PADOTI-92147 format. One line per field, with one value per atom (N, C-alpha, C, CB): x, y, z; atom name; residue number from 0. Coordinates in steps of 0.001 Angstrom, whole numbers, plus 500000, padded with zeros to 6 digits. Glycine has a CB too. Layout:
# residues N
x c(X,...)
y c(Y,...)
z c(Z,...)
site c(CA,...)
pos c(NUM,...)
This chain:
# residues 264
x c(327074,326034,326357,324693,326164,326466,325591,326347,326132,325329,324667,326235,323404,322704,323041,321190,323301,323631,322553,325025,322123,321184,321963,319898,321953,322633,321445,323562,321381,320233,320657,319893,320223,320610,321384,321479,320728,321339,321836,320402,322498,323088,324442,323208,325280,326597,327450,327322,327491,328310,327679,328332,326407,325754,325881,324395,325683,325902,327366,325368,328236,329759,329997,330836,329429,329675,329139,328952,327843,327273,328121,325832,328616,329496,330754,329916,331301,332545,332317,333156,331187,330854,330648,329631,330053,329838,331139,328855,331962,333249,334186,333919,334235,335105,334583,335319,333275,332580,332576,333317,332663,332521,331163,332715,330136,328791,328204,327858,327279,326518,325488,325797,325190,324147,322891,323777,322482,321241,321307,320824,322486,322636,322683,323948,322518,322633,321292,323752,320895,319737,320170,318633,319572,319864,318523,320693,318373,317167,317304,316581,316283,316239,314777,317204,314376,312983,312838,312665,313846,313721,314423,314361,313709,314253,314829,313217,314332,314800,316377,314055,316910,318319,319184,318610,318456,319210,318999,318650,318517,318228,319441,317635,320546,321790,322160,323071,321919,322127,321214,322073,319926,318883,319111,317550,319580,319874,320988,320284,321810,322865,322569,324084,321262,320829,320659,321747,320963,320800,319307,321755,318771,317474,317309,316967,316429,316270,314895,316549,314740,313386,313440,313019,312209,312056,311584,311094,311650,311147,312395,310215,312831,313939,313741,314295,312548,312232,312263,310874,311710,311707,313170,310844,313946,315376,316124,316148,315926,316637,316124,316450,314834,314226,314788,312758,315147,315615,317172,315030,317849,319269,320052,319656,321286,322148,323035,323062,323466,324407,323657,325913,323630,322988,324057,321834,324186,325132,324369,326006,324466,323765,324509,323588,323978,324702,323812,325169,323145,322352,323066,321002,322518,323138,322981,322578,323901,323831,322506,324939,321874,320592,319431,320244,319646,318587,318815,318648,319953,320348,319351,321774,319051,318229,316844,318129,316286,314953,314895,314489,315892,316037,316227,317143,317234,317368,316175,318426,315472,314268,313271,313635,313174,312327,312716,312165,313987,314608,314713,316099,314467,314810,314241,314278,312959,312371,313044,310915,313581,314217,315632,314146,316245,317588,317829,318206,317718,317904,319313,317023,319541,320925,321628,320842,320867,321466,321991,320538,321684,322142,323441,321192,324173,325412,325185,326609,325397,325163,326478,324274,326621,327842,327373,328658,327712,327343,328443,327079,328091,329031,328681,329015,327900,327421,328504,326060,328977,329986,329315,330645,330139,329702,328722,329014,328176,327278,328055,326130,328180,329043,328203,329570,328974,328345,327467,329436,327896,327076,325724,327863,325767,324519,323634,324840,324263,323451,322859,324273,323642,323033,321851,324114,321875,320867,319511,321334,319685,318557,317963,319000,318829,318377,318012,319441,318751,318570,318632,317247,319625,319756,321271,319254,321522,322853,323428,322764,323607,324076,325554,322981,326241,327545,327369,328326,328056,327945,329390,327241,329529,330709,330539,331118,331541,331615,332653,331917,332383,333349,333361,333008,334507,334675,335522,335364,334729,335408,335504,334718,335955,335834,335179,337249,334913,334151,334984,333697,336358,337098,336712,338617,335790,335309,334613,334398,334107,333422,334347,332667,335669,336665,337700,337442,337218,338035,339400,338268,339346,340589,340378,341089,339397,339122,340198,337787,340235,340895,339748,341973,339617,338534,339091,337699,338593,338935,337738,339488,337957,336847,337074,336642,335969,336008,334758,336120,334617,333489,333212,333696,332054,331677,330959,330769,331099,330414,330671,328842,331750,331972,332939,332542,332736,333698,334679,332972,335530,336543,335923,337455,334843,334203,333594,333084,332984,332483,333553,331836,334588,335699,336292,336830,336492,337103,336211,337261,334911,333950,334008,332488,333907,333916,335307,333564,336366,337729,337859,338912,337387,337412,336548,336922,335372,334510,335227,333284,335772,336429,337732,336617,338402,339689,339456,340381,338322,338018,337762,336752,337591,337250,338352,336051,339522,340658,341455,340199,342090,342900,341970,344171,342288,341493,342486,340578,342046,342801,341796,343852,342104,341178,341773,341010,340903,341404,340457,341473,340870,340018,338866,340830,337778,336595,336845,335314,337639,337868,338593,338706,339190,339873,339007,341125,337708,336817,336568,335448,336433,336248,337488,335909,338628,339910,340007,341146,339589,339557,338668,339155,337573,336649,337326,335408,338097,338779,339972,339273,340805,342007,341745,342945,340804,340522,339463,340177,338366,337152,337267,335752,337308,337477,338806,337551,339808,341081,341009,341974,339950,339773,339567,338649,338786,338561,339821,337469,340599,341868,342825,342528,342905,343735,343305,343691,341990,341314,341667,339725,341670,341968,343384,341688,344300,345744,345835,346686,345202,345307,344716,344462,343583,343001,343934,341633,344640,345632,346794,346127,347185,348305,347931,348768,346634,346175,346235,344692,345758,345672,347203,344905,348075,349483,350022,350297,349667,350110,349706,349542,348407,347918,348668,346479,349001,349746,351173,349858,351691,353092,353116,353914,351854,351814,351069,353020,350579,349769,348349,349748,347701,346232,345619,345650,344321,343691,343641,342343,343359,343271,344588,342802,345639,346940,347412,347904,347234,347542,346864,347187,345552,344741,345365,343189,345737,346340,347659,346564,348552,349861,349734,350739,348860,348735,348155,347820,347086,346488,347356,345213,348063,348934,350133,349331,350653,351778,351366,352260,350167,349765,349594,348432,348966,348824,350133,348132,351034,352373,353124,353262,353027,353610,353036,353413,351735,351050,351404,349579,351567,351913,353432,351704,354307,355644,355630,356484,354789,354774,354111,354005,353060,352317,353168,351018,353809,354554,355939,354717,356601,357894,357947,358723,356920,356894,357892,357235,358202,359128,358383,359883,359206,358620,358553,359468,357572,357543,358869,356400,359498,360751,361863,361274,361814,362857,362589,362831,361354,361102,361297,359728,361035,361344,362753,360878,363593,365024,365596,365731,364860,365375,365141,364721,364237,364033,364387,362623,364984,365533,367025,365164,367503,368944,369368,369359,370598,371100,370823,372522,370298,369917,368967,371160,368236,367287,365947,367145,365098,363759,362832,363151,363002,362088,362203,362323,363394,363456,363045,364925,363291,362887,361389,363384,360620,359170,358654,358620,359283,358886,359079,359708,360233,360429,359475,361826,359146,358146,356795,357967,356414,355111,355084,354853,356248,356291,356290,357430,356966,356929,355500,357858,354691,353277,352351,352804,352920,352156,351485,351173,352111,351469,351193,352318,352210,352023,351172,353371,351502,350674,349194,351229,348874,347411,346712,347239,347499,346869,346636,347771,347623,347428,346288,348745,346221,345202,343848,345501,343797,342510,342006,342658,342925,342601,342112,343889,342832,342366,341074,343430,340796,339565,338406,339616,338578,337516,337259,337893,338419,338224,337443,339529,337669,336993,335489,337585,335116,333595,332888,333316,333651,332962,333515,333019,334615,335291,334370,336555,334422,333698,334487,333102,335862,336672,336788,338002)
y c(958281,958879,958726,958274,959755,959804,958856,961170,958005,957042,957837,955853,957498,958049,957241,958074,957904,957247,957548,957670,956483,956550,956118,955594,956992,956710,956387,958033,955187,954636,954791,953062,955792,956012,957304,954807,958434,959672,960055,960656,959102,959331,959940,957970,959882,960495,959990,960219,958753,958113,958530,956457,958273,958574,960004,958222,960974,962311,962688,963139,961961,962266,961793,961517,960725,960234,961261,958803,961777,962684,964057,962888,964477,965663,965428,965962,964266,964003,963979,962671,963312,963310,964718,962489,965597,966933,967696,967662,967645,968381,967930,968176,966599,966045,966239,964613,966577,966798,965453,967966,964347,963008,962936,961810,963399,963363,964802,962247,965083,966358,966194,966784,967259,967117,966482,968487,966749,966183,964765,966850,964164,962642,961999,962246,962642,962003,962083,962642,961009,960955,960405,960086,960962,960512,960261,961619,959077,958844,958751,957612,959215,959200,959443,960224,958858,959041,960574,958026,961096,962513,963385,962734,963868,964700,965992,964976,966506,967798,967826,968135,966659,966592,966668,965328,966562,966493,967807,965271,968861,970142,970754,971127,970600,971274,970616,971137,969313,968665,969033,967291,969141,969521,970908,969433,971814,973178,973249,973988,972202,972195,971364,971698,971040,970344,968884,970608,968220,966801,966471,966250,965509,965110,964235,964449,964622,963921,963292,964769,962125,961441,960509,960630,960111,959093,957776,959554,957690,956506,955767,956981,954714,953982,953257,953058,952719,951987,952888,951338,954082,955050,955469,956308,955678,956088,954965,956367,953715,952645,952513,951313,952521,952421,953428,952597,954581,955653,955740,956989,954813,954900,953774,955083,953955,952886,952196,953487,953101,952623,952907,953431,951834,951983,951837,950882,952818,952782,952616,953991,951433,951092,951642,949594,952627,953221,953268,954670,952145,952109,951356,951499,951329,950617,949126,951061,948327,946909,946205,946267,946617,946000,946415,946476,947351,947860,947128,949505,946626,946200,945186,945584,944127,943076,943557,942019,944368,944932,945849,945705,946738,947616,946873,948531,945914,945094,944299,944171,943799,943059,943951,942389,945255,946151,946582,947246,946449,946917,945665,947569,944532,943326,943400,942064,943750,943720,944687,944023,945775,946779,946520,948046,945509,945303,944267,944871,944865,944013,944020,944457,943333,943120,944450,942144,945502,946741,947596,947481,947142,947841,947426,947708,948323,948045,948356,948910,947384,947616,947685,946485,948754,948993,949117,950301,948224,948182,948790,946710,949770,950342,949851,951887,948775,948327,947384,947628,947677,946801,945532,947489,944466,943132,942370,943359,942873,942233,941754,943176,940489,939896,939868,938387,939730,939692,938423,939698,937362,936125,936356,934970,937118,937468,938350,938149,939309,940154,939367,941308,938441,937554,936759,936543,936253,935452,936238,934892,937582,938511,938835,939808,939297,939886,938857,940796,937692,936633,937145,935943,937920,938475,938327,940057,938062,937845,939182,936745,940120,941409,941673,942571,942614,942932,943583,943891,943011,943506,943871,942408,945002,945506,945743,946764,945469,946010,947046,944915,948151,949250,949729,950429,949900,950429,951777,949343,952876,954148,954705,955121,955863,956529,957918,956667,958591,959879,960971,960360,960771,961803,961771,961618,960851,960880,962199,959724,962854,964119,965263,964527,965066,966057,965401,966756,964318,963586,963129,964489,962620,962188,960840,963232,960056,958785,957673,958353,956679,955435,954380,955008,953954,953034,951656,953670,950605,949311,948645,948474,947980,947406,945907,948165,945172,943813,943609,942733,942559,942432,941027,943280,940876,939556,939828,938660,939123,939167,940594,938863,941200,942484,942294,943511,942972,942930,944102,942976,944206,945197,946647,944960,946776,948100,948547,948055,947547,947778,948196,946543,947403,947620,949074,946495,949359,950692,951901,950804,951657,952722,952898,952378,951786,951864,952367,950477,951931,952396,953973,951562,954365,955804,956629,956006,956087,956765,957072,955932,956045,956147,956858,954853,956729,957418,958957,956985,959393,960851,961266,961209,960300,960562,960241,959805,959895,959542,958448,959132,957589,956455,955163,956260,954243,953030,951880,953102,950748,949561,948383,949403,947396,946244,945188,945719,944515,943484,942273,944014,941108,940016,940307,938781,939689,939998,939607,939267,938564,938127,939193,936810,940221,941315,942512,941741,942528,943698,944092,943388,943141,943486,944139,942233,943652,944287,945738,943389,945828,947206,948143,947166,947633,948480,949084,947646,948246,948626,949590,947353,949198,949958,951239,949165,951237,952364,953254,951918,952668,953503,953864,952709,952836,953041,953877,951581,953645,954308,955814,953866,956404,957786,958233,958193,957523,957858,957705,957052,956665,956508,957684,955256,958020,959188,960502,959381,960671,961816,961866,961692,960685,960639,961006,959270,960543,960929,962480,960200,962951,964498,965208,965010,964712,965394,965319,964795,964158,964145,965052,962802,965205,966098,967518,965936,967813,969221,969482,969465,968507,968654,968835,967312,968040,968187,969568,967165,969967,971330,972361,971662,972345,973397,973389,973266,972202,972075,972709,970616,972690,973191,974621,972279,975291,976654,977195,977061,976338,976882,977136,975841,978046,978150,977076,979578,976770,975614,975716,975417,976848,976971,976663,978281,977297,977090,975647,978012,975104,973677,972749,973280,973070,972205,972282,972681,973500,973666,972942,975145,973156,972521,971013,973030,970427,968958,968429,968560,968966,968434,968555,969084,969680,969812,968973,971189,968741,967842,966393,967926,965944,964593,964454,964231,965445,965495,965407,966755,966194,966157,964764,967321,964250,962925,961870,962509,961891,960956,961147,961083,962384,962691,962236,964307,962285,961836,960339,962077,959577,958126,957845,957357,958583,958421,958825,959287,959897,960466,959819,962001,959515,959014,957420,959647,956820,955368,954836,954785,955627,955194,954475,956409,953806,953147,954193,951880,954161,955188,955314,954878,954144,954217,955005,952737,955015,955832,957304,955571,957750,959126,959517,959448,958503,958783,958984,957737,958201,958319,959716,957262,960343,961671,962772,962094,962546,963531,963044,963981,961930,961493,961635,960072,962518,962685,962156,964188,961756,961318,962216,961133,961701,962457,963648,962960,963511,964555,964455,964598,965501,965517,964603,966949,964313,963423,961981,963491,961491,960077,960023,959459,961049,961005,960896,962206,961671,961557,960212,962647,959766,958455,957326,958147,957368,956278,956331,956302,957578,957671,957087,959162,957456,956950,955468,957507,954841,953476,952764,953119,953388,952890,952908,953759,953818,953927,953079,955430,952302,951380,951928,950798,953019,953677,952766,954778,952135,951151,950001,950598,949428,948238,948544,947658,949670,949983,950262,951248,950813,951076,949747,952010,948878,947539,946802,946666,946827,946083,946669,946096,947960,948621,948222,950065,948165,947739,946231,947923,945439,944001,943869,943058,944642,944519,944973,945380,946065,946435,945388,947680,944694,943752,942508,943384,942142,941000,941274,940663,942506,942803,942471,944241,942474,942248,941137,943446,940498,939422,938205,938940,937737,936601,935331,936851,935398,934256,933547,934637)
z c(776479,777329,778764,777056,779551,780892,781695,781362,782566,783375,784493,783973,784737,785894,787109,785673,788255,789450,790532,789899,791148,792260,793578,791973,794486,795838,796781,796419,797178,797984,799446,797620,800083,801510,801562,802100,801977,802052,803482,801543,804115,805484,805247,806362,806328,806290,805097,807605,804879,803749,802383,803883,802259,801065,800640,801182,801624,801263,800990,802296,801668,801321,799941,802331,799485,797999,797078,797659,797358,796509,796471,796951,797613,797680,796800,799184,796979,796210,794702,796642,794298,792903,792336,792692,793137,792644,792566,793515,793523,793611,792519,794991,792272,791227,789853,791447,789736,788424,787640,787557,788331,787663,787039,788675,787723,787140,787292,787867,786302,786483,787599,785143,788223,789358,788901,789968,787624,787120,786842,785937,786933,786656,787951,785812,789165,790441,791161,791270,791804,792599,793983,791917,795031,796477,797043,797387,797721,798409,799966,797875,800671,802054,802570,802579,803609,804100,804507,805387,805192,805650,804611,807114,803701,802584,802982,801604,804200,804680,804899,806014,805249,805458,804144,806190,803069,801665,800987,800666,801725,801044,800414,802007,801087,800485,799099,801514,799009,797724,796694,797851,797062,796152,795617,796817,796455,796057,794973,797291,794896,793937,792674,794587,792589,791341,791369,790317,792542,792666,792986,793765,792321,792609,793846,791482,794816,795961,796069,797057,796592,796658,797830,795304,798282,799264,798629,800328,797304,796469,795990,795176,796650,796224,794908,797247,794701,793520,792252,793689,792375,791279,790926,791672,792004,791744,790936,793149,791363,790740,789271,791554,789096,787801,786800,787931,787185,786314,786255,786799,786901,786937,786381,788230,786033,785480,786574,784368,787464,788546,789933,788464,790643,792019,793105,792252,793958,795007,796230,795048,796932,798155,799317,798300,800021,801138,802459,800730,802713,803935,804989,803696,806212,807284,807130,808580,807672,807411,807803,808117,808864,809319,808325,810844,807431,806540,805175,806388,804898,803537,802970,803551,803696,803211,802811,804230,803698,803428,802197,804633,802063,800962,799696,801182,799671,798450,797970,798649,798938,798545,797886,799734,798366,797676,796332,798427,796007,794749,793731,795066,794131,793375,791950,794101,791802,790485,789534,790570,789996,789161,788807,789802,789439,789233,788078,790521,786851,785657,785215,784517,784088,783530,783078,782298,782923,782560,783673,781834,784890,786078,786623,787098,787256,787937,789462,787312,790313,791775,792544,792377,793265,794151,795554,793743,796277,797743,798575,798229,799423,800387,801773,800339,801898,803124,803776,802922,804930,805590,806001,806831,805957,806553,805646,807950,804584,803707,802464,803339,802341,801217,799953,801566,798804,797486,797439,796317,798067,798088,798809,798796,799843,800609,799833,801925,798986,798125,796973,797593,796437,795366,795929,794782,797151,797667,797816,798975,798071,798245,796899,798963,795979,794728,793642,794207,793728,792766,791311,793023,791063,789686,789307,789610,788029,787438,786853,786309,787843,787386,788041,787811,787513,788059,789474,787077,790457,791823,792343,792758,792805,793451,794957,792793,795730,797125,797192,798163,797732,797887,799335,796929,799907,801230,801191,802133,801108,801147,802546,800264,802774,804077,803887,804763,804972,804872,804217,806280,804005,803297,801841,803464,801358,800032,799748,799791,800722,800459,800040,801675,800311,799749,798786,800930,798224,797206,797756,795966,799000,799623,800291,800646,799799,800372,800065,799888,800823,800484,800314,801621,799153,798752,798305,797598,799010,798528,797897,799630,796726,795994,795718,794681,795531,794980,794157,796107,793442,792545,792082,791383,791528,790864,789593,791787,788516,787241,786607,787436,786823,786202,785001,787246,783912,782820,782961,781442,782010,781997,781976,780788,781278,781137,782494,780019,783137,784533,785458,785091,785427,786363,786149,786144,784918,784564,785105,782946,784893,785338,786835,784916,787597,789030,789580,789606,788890,789334,789069,788513,787883,787518,788466,786062,788870,789813,791123,790079,791773,793019,792966,793561,791774,791608,791648,790244,791169,791265,792742,790376,793615,794982,795995,795315,795453,796312,795705,797688,796516,796082,796053,797076,795160,794974,794904,793673,795513,795347,795296,796493,794359,794233,795133,792707,795934,796845,796705,798360,797291,797376,798410,797742,798192,799144,800566,798692,800726,802157,802984,802196,802276,803020,803212,802312,802853,802869,804339,802117,805217,806651,807188,807495,806806,807205,806601,806709,805364,804777,805455,803381,805973,806751,808015,807169,808679,809896,809590,810634,808671,808405,807703,807619,806736,805883,806362,804589,806874,807221,808704,806928,809559,811033,811221,811846,810376,810519,810504,809462,809902,810000,811440,809158,812214,813533,814381,814051,814088,814781,814589,814320,813353,812985,813670,811476,813681,814346,815894,814142,816441,817885,818159,818457,817227,817387,817265,816258,816248,816073,817349,814709,817838,818970,820185,819302,820432,821495,821279,821682,819993,819696,819946,818271,819632,819957,821467,819445,822207,823666,824198,824348,823679,824026,823721,823302,822470,821953,822869,820576,823357,824233,825462,824523,826018,827265,827250,827601,826008,825873,825352,824917,825251,825019,823887,824921,822948,821754,822232,820488,821467,821673,820838,821285,821116,820452,819000,820931,818401,817051,816336,816748,816802,816252,816394,816899,817601,817806,816861,819164,816604,815657,814247,815604,813856,812485,812312,812181,813327,813284,813360,814415,814189,814356,813063,815607,812472,811320,810075,811112,809879,808737,808835,808552,810039,810260,809891,811751,810276,809933,808379,810682,807823,806352,805624,805941,806058,805404,805592,806001,806813,807035,806125,808454,805961,805071,803621,805234,803210,801804,801559,801500,802548,802343,801944,803612,802687,802403,801024,803546,800730,799468,798199,799532,798390,797235,797075,797407,798118,798007,798076,799092,798616,798666,799743,797259,800677,801764,802879,802355,803731,804921,806015,805388,806932,807983,808797,808935,809048,809876,809110,810233,807765,807043,807343,805448,807324,807601,809083,807169,809963,811355,811613,812200,810904,811124,810769,810315,809793,809396,810453,808087,811405,812384,813820,812309,813979,815267,815342,815533,816121,816253,817628,816069,817751,819076,820223,819016,821293,822471,822178,823145,821065,820697,821270,819309,821054,821722,820993,821773,819740,819058,819528,817587,819704,820129,821614,819907,822389,823759,823879,824485,823002,822965,822447,822121,821360,820798,821822,819518,822482,823450,824617,823969,825081,826157,825686,826609,824480,823915,823848,822513,823368,823320,824696,822567,825638,827046,827605,827958,827115,827574,826681,827560,825726,824937,823709,825758,823133,821946,820810,821439,820262,819100,819474,818601,820668,821093,821308,822392,821839,822043,820687,823002,819762,818432,817757,817519,817722,817068,817746,817135,819015,819772,819511,821277,819339,818899,817589,818863,816601,815227,815223,814285,815989,815998,816749,816644,817841,818569,817615,819907,816882,815857,814853,815112,814309,813327,813840,812780,815113,815686,815794,817060,815793,815826,814612,816085,813444,812132,811375,811277,811851,811067,810792,811827,809574,809185,809115,807944,809326,809259,810620,808743)
site c(N,CA,C,CB,N,CA,C,CB,N,CA,C,CB,N,CA,C,CB,N,CA,C,CB,N,CA,C,CB,N,CA,C,CB,N,CA,C,CB,N,CA,C,CB,N,CA,C,CB,N,CA,C,CB,N,CA,C,CB,N,CA,C,CB,N,CA,C,CB,N,CA,C,CB,N,CA,C,CB,N,CA,C,CB,N,CA,C,CB,N,CA,C,CB,N,CA,C,CB,N,CA,C,CB,N,CA,C,CB,N,CA,C,CB,N,CA,C,CB,N,CA,C,CB,N,CA,C,CB,N,CA,C,CB,N,CA,C,CB,N,CA,C,CB,N,CA,C,CB,N,CA,C,CB,N,CA,C,CB,N,CA,C,CB,N,CA,C,CB,N,CA,C,CB,N,CA,C,CB,N,CA,C,CB,N,CA,C,CB,N,CA,C,CB,N,CA,C,CB,N,CA,C,CB,N,CA,C,CB,N,CA,C,CB,N,CA,C,CB,N,CA,C,CB,N,CA,C,CB,N,CA,C,CB,N,CA,C,CB,N,CA,C,CB,N,CA,C,CB,N,CA,C,CB,N,CA,C,CB,N,CA,C,CB,N,CA,C,CB,N,CA,C,CB,N,CA,C,CB,N,CA,C,CB,N,CA,C,CB,N,CA,C,CB,N,CA,C,CB,N,CA,C,CB,N,CA,C,CB,N,CA,C,CB,N,CA,C,CB,N,CA,C,CB,N,CA,C,CB,N,CA,C,CB,N,CA,C,CB,N,CA,C,CB,N,CA,C,CB,N,CA,C,CB,N,CA,C,CB,N,CA,C,CB,N,CA,C,CB,N,CA,C,CB,N,CA,C,CB,N,CA,C,CB,N,CA,C,CB,N,CA,C,CB,N,CA,C,CB,N,CA,C,CB,N,CA,C,CB,N,CA,C,CB,N,CA,C,CB,N,CA,C,CB,N,CA,C,CB,N,CA,C,CB,N,CA,C,CB,N,CA,C,CB,N,CA,C,CB,N,CA,C,CB,N,CA,C,CB,N,CA,C,CB,N,CA,C,CB,N,CA,C,CB,N,CA,C,CB,N,CA,C,CB,N,CA,C,CB,N,CA,C,CB,N,CA,C,CB,N,CA,C,CB,N,CA,C,CB,N,CA,C,CB,N,CA,C,CB,N,CA,C,CB,N,CA,C,CB,N,CA,C,CB,N,CA,C,CB,N,CA,C,CB,N,CA,C,CB,N,CA,C,CB,N,CA,C,CB,N,CA,C,CB,N,CA,C,CB,N,CA,C,CB,N,CA,C,CB,N,CA,C,CB,N,CA,C,CB,N,CA,C,CB,N,CA,C,CB,N,CA,C,CB,N,CA,C,CB,N,CA,C,CB,N,CA,C,CB,N,CA,C,CB,N,CA,C,CB,N,CA,C,CB,N,CA,C,CB,N,CA,C,CB,N,CA,C,CB,N,CA,C,CB,N,CA,C,CB,N,CA,C,CB,N,CA,C,CB,N,CA,C,CB,N,CA,C,CB,N,CA,C,CB,N,CA,C,CB,N,CA,C,CB,N,CA,C,CB,N,CA,C,CB,N,CA,C,CB,N,CA,C,CB,N,CA,C,CB,N,CA,C,CB,N,CA,C,CB,N,CA,C,CB,N,CA,C,CB,N,CA,C,CB,N,CA,C,CB,N,CA,C,CB,N,CA,C,CB,N,CA,C,CB,N,CA,C,CB,N,CA,C,CB,N,CA,C,CB,N,CA,C,CB,N,CA,C,CB,N,CA,C,CB,N,CA,C,CB,N,CA,C,CB,N,CA,C,CB,N,CA,C,CB,N,CA,C,CB,N,CA,C,CB,N,CA,C,CB,N,CA,C,CB,N,CA,C,CB,N,CA,C,CB,N,CA,C,CB,N,CA,C,CB,N,CA,C,CB,N,CA,C,CB,N,CA,C,CB,N,CA,C,CB,N,CA,C,CB,N,CA,C,CB,N,CA,C,CB,N,CA,C,CB,N,CA,C,CB,N,CA,C,CB,N,CA,C,CB,N,CA,C,CB,N,CA,C,CB,N,CA,C,CB,N,CA,C,CB,N,CA,C,CB,N,CA,C,CB,N,CA,C,CB,N,CA,C,CB,N,CA,C,CB,N,CA,C,CB,N,CA,C,CB,N,CA,C,CB,N,CA,C,CB,N,CA,C,CB,N,CA,C,CB,N,CA,C,CB,N,CA,C,CB,N,CA,C,CB,N,CA,C,CB,N,CA,C,CB,N,CA,C,CB,N,CA,C,CB,N,CA,C,CB,N,CA,C,CB,N,CA,C,CB,N,CA,C,CB,N,CA,C,CB,N,CA,C,CB,N,CA,C,CB,N,CA,C,CB,N,CA,C,CB,N,CA,C,CB,N,CA,C,CB,N,CA,C,CB,N,CA,C,CB,N,CA,C,CB,N,CA,C,CB,N,CA,C,CB,N,CA,C,CB,N,CA,C,CB,N,CA,C,CB,N,CA,C,CB,N,CA,C,CB,N,CA,C,CB,N,CA,C,CB,N,CA,C,CB,N,CA,C,CB,N,CA,C,CB,N,CA,C,CB,N,CA,C,CB,N,CA,C,CB,N,CA,C,CB,N,CA,C,CB,N,CA,C,CB,N,CA,C,CB,N,CA,C,CB,N,CA,C,CB,N,CA,C,CB,N,CA,C,CB,N,CA,C,CB,N,CA,C,CB,N,CA,C,CB,N,CA,C,CB,N,CA,C,CB,N,CA,C,CB,N,CA,C,CB,N,CA,C,CB,N,CA,C,CB,N,CA,C,CB,N,CA,C,CB,N,CA,C,CB,N,CA,C,CB,N,CA,C,CB,N,CA,C,CB,N,CA,C,CB,N,CA,C,CB,N,CA,C,CB,N,CA,C,CB,N,CA,C,CB,N,CA,C,CB,N,CA,C,CB,N,CA,C,CB)
pos c(0,0,0,0,1,1,1,1,2,2,2,2,3,3,3,3,4,4,4,4,5,5,5,5,6,6,6,6,7,7,7,7,8,8,8,8,9,9,9,9,10,10,10,10,11,11,11,11,12,12,12,12,13,13,13,13,14,14,14,14,15,15,15,15,16,16,16,16,17,17,17,17,18,18,18,18,19,19,19,19,20,20,20,20,21,21,21,21,22,22,22,22,23,23,23,23,24,24,24,24,25,25,25,25,26,26,26,26,27,27,27,27,28,28,28,28,29,29,29,29,30,30,30,30,31,31,31,31,32,32,32,32,33,33,33,33,34,34,34,34,35,35,35,35,36,36,36,36,37,37,37,37,38,38,38,38,39,39,39,39,40,40,40,40,41,41,41,41,42,42,42,42,43,43,43,43,44,44,44,44,45,45,45,45,46,46,46,46,47,47,47,47,48,48,48,48,49,49,49,49,50,50,50,50,51,51,51,51,52,52,52,52,53,53,53,53,54,54,54,54,55,55,55,55,56,56,56,56,57,57,57,57,58,58,58,58,59,59,59,59,60,60,60,60,61,61,61,61,62,62,62,62,63,63,63,63,64,64,64,64,65,65,65,65,66,66,66,66,67,67,67,67,68,68,68,68,69,69,69,69,70,70,70,70,71,71,71,71,72,72,72,72,73,73,73,73,74,74,74,74,75,75,75,75,76,76,76,76,77,77,77,77,78,78,78,78,79,79,79,79,80,80,80,80,81,81,81,81,82,82,82,82,83,83,83,83,84,84,84,84,85,85,85,85,86,86,86,86,87,87,87,87,88,88,88,88,89,89,89,89,90,90,90,90,91,91,91,91,92,92,92,92,93,93,93,93,94,94,94,94,95,95,95,95,96,96,96,96,97,97,97,97,98,98,98,98,99,99,99,99,100,100,100,100,101,101,101,101,102,102,102,102,103,103,103,103,104,104,104,104,105,105,105,105,106,106,106,106,107,107,107,107,108,108,108,108,109,109,109,109,110,110,110,110,111,111,111,111,112,112,112,112,113,113,113,113,114,114,114,114,115,115,115,115,116,116,116,116,117,117,117,117,118,118,118,118,119,119,119,119,120,120,120,120,121,121,121,121,122,122,122,122,123,123,123,123,124,124,124,124,125,125,125,125,126,126,126,126,127,127,127,127,128,128,128,128,129,129,129,129,130,130,130,130,131,131,131,131,132,132,132,132,133,133,133,133,134,134,134,134,135,135,135,135,136,136,136,136,137,137,137,137,138,138,138,138,139,139,139,139,140,140,140,140,141,141,141,141,142,142,142,142,143,143,143,143,144,144,144,144,145,145,145,145,146,146,146,146,147,147,147,147,148,148,148,148,149,149,149,149,150,150,150,150,151,151,151,151,152,152,152,152,153,153,153,153,154,154,154,154,155,155,155,155,156,156,156,156,157,157,157,157,158,158,158,158,159,159,159,159,160,160,160,160,161,161,161,161,162,162,162,162,163,163,163,163,164,164,164,164,165,165,165,165,166,166,166,166,167,167,167,167,168,168,168,168,169,169,169,169,170,170,170,170,171,171,171,171,172,172,172,172,173,173,173,173,174,174,174,174,175,175,175,175,176,176,176,176,177,177,177,177,178,178,178,178,179,179,179,179,180,180,180,180,181,181,181,181,182,182,182,182,183,183,183,183,184,184,184,184,185,185,185,185,186,186,186,186,187,187,187,187,188,188,188,188,189,189,189,189,190,190,190,190,191,191,191,191,192,192,192,192,193,193,193,193,194,194,194,194,195,195,195,195,196,196,196,196,197,197,197,197,198,198,198,198,199,199,199,199,200,200,200,200,201,201,201,201,202,202,202,202,203,203,203,203,204,204,204,204,205,205,205,205,206,206,206,206,207,207,207,207,208,208,208,208,209,209,209,209,210,210,210,210,211,211,211,211,212,212,212,212,213,213,213,213,214,214,214,214,215,215,215,215,216,216,216,216,217,217,217,217,218,218,218,218,219,219,219,219,220,220,220,220,221,221,221,221,222,222,222,222,223,223,223,223,224,224,224,224,225,225,225,225,226,226,226,226,227,227,227,227,228,228,228,228,229,229,229,229,230,230,230,230,231,231,231,231,232,232,232,232,233,233,233,233,234,234,234,234,235,235,235,235,236,236,236,236,237,237,237,237,238,238,238,238,239,239,239,239,240,240,240,240,241,241,241,241,242,242,242,242,243,243,243,243,244,244,244,244,245,245,245,245,246,246,246,246,247,247,247,247,248,248,248,248,249,249,249,249,250,250,250,250,251,251,251,251,252,252,252,252,253,253,253,253,254,254,254,254,255,255,255,255,256,256,256,256,257,257,257,257,258,258,258,258,259,259,259,259,260,260,260,260,261,261,261,261,262,262,262,262,263,263,263,263)
C-alpha cells in the first residue's frame, strides 16, 4: 500500500520536494499533502491533485511519512504542535538545517524513526544532491527514504556530524555555482555573445563538466589537463583567475558559510 506523505511547510523547499515527487511519479498526487498558512501560493500544486491545507495536525494524522520543511526558527513550535500525532507508525524526515536529531527527540519525546535530509532546490527537477542521516531506522525505513530521494537526484548517507557541512557544500553550493555561471555569462557578453546565447553556453558547459565527473569518476584536474595546451588560451585564463584568487575566494566563502552554522 502506498505511503501517504505530508510535507509540513510549503515554502520554496517544500514545494520543490512536492514538484519532484510529482515529476518522478514516486507518489500519486492524491497521496501527497502540503501545508502552509497561505494556501494561495500552493494553487499550482492543488491544480495537479495534491491536497493542500493549513492544518498541520490533520495532515500528520492522515499520513505515514512526515517531511518537515519549515524554517529553523519555526521547527520547535511546529514539532510541539505535532507531538501527539507522531506515533510509532510514523516516519519523520526533517529537512530543517541546524536542528539535530537529538534536538528533535527532546521536543517530540517519541521513539520513532527520524531522518535528517539535506537536499537542494534542484530536487524540483529530480537533480538534487541529498545527504541523509538517521536514528532508530530499520532497513525498510532506510530503503524507503533512499528510494524517495534517489528519485529526486543523487543520495549519500553520512554521519550526522557532517550535516552542517552538507548544507554548505550541497545546498548553499547551488548558489555558488549560480554565481559562477552568472559571471561566465557576463564575461561571455563582454567578448561578443548576446545574453541569451551566453546563458545557454555557460549553463550547458557547467552541466557537461559536472556530468564528466559524475559519469567517468575522474578528478577535476584530469579533465582540466585535457583542455589545457602549452601556451594556450585555457591555461592563460586559468592562471589569471588563480592570480586573482579564484580558488582561494571560493574556499574561503565555503568556510565562512560553514562557520555560520557549525556546531563543532
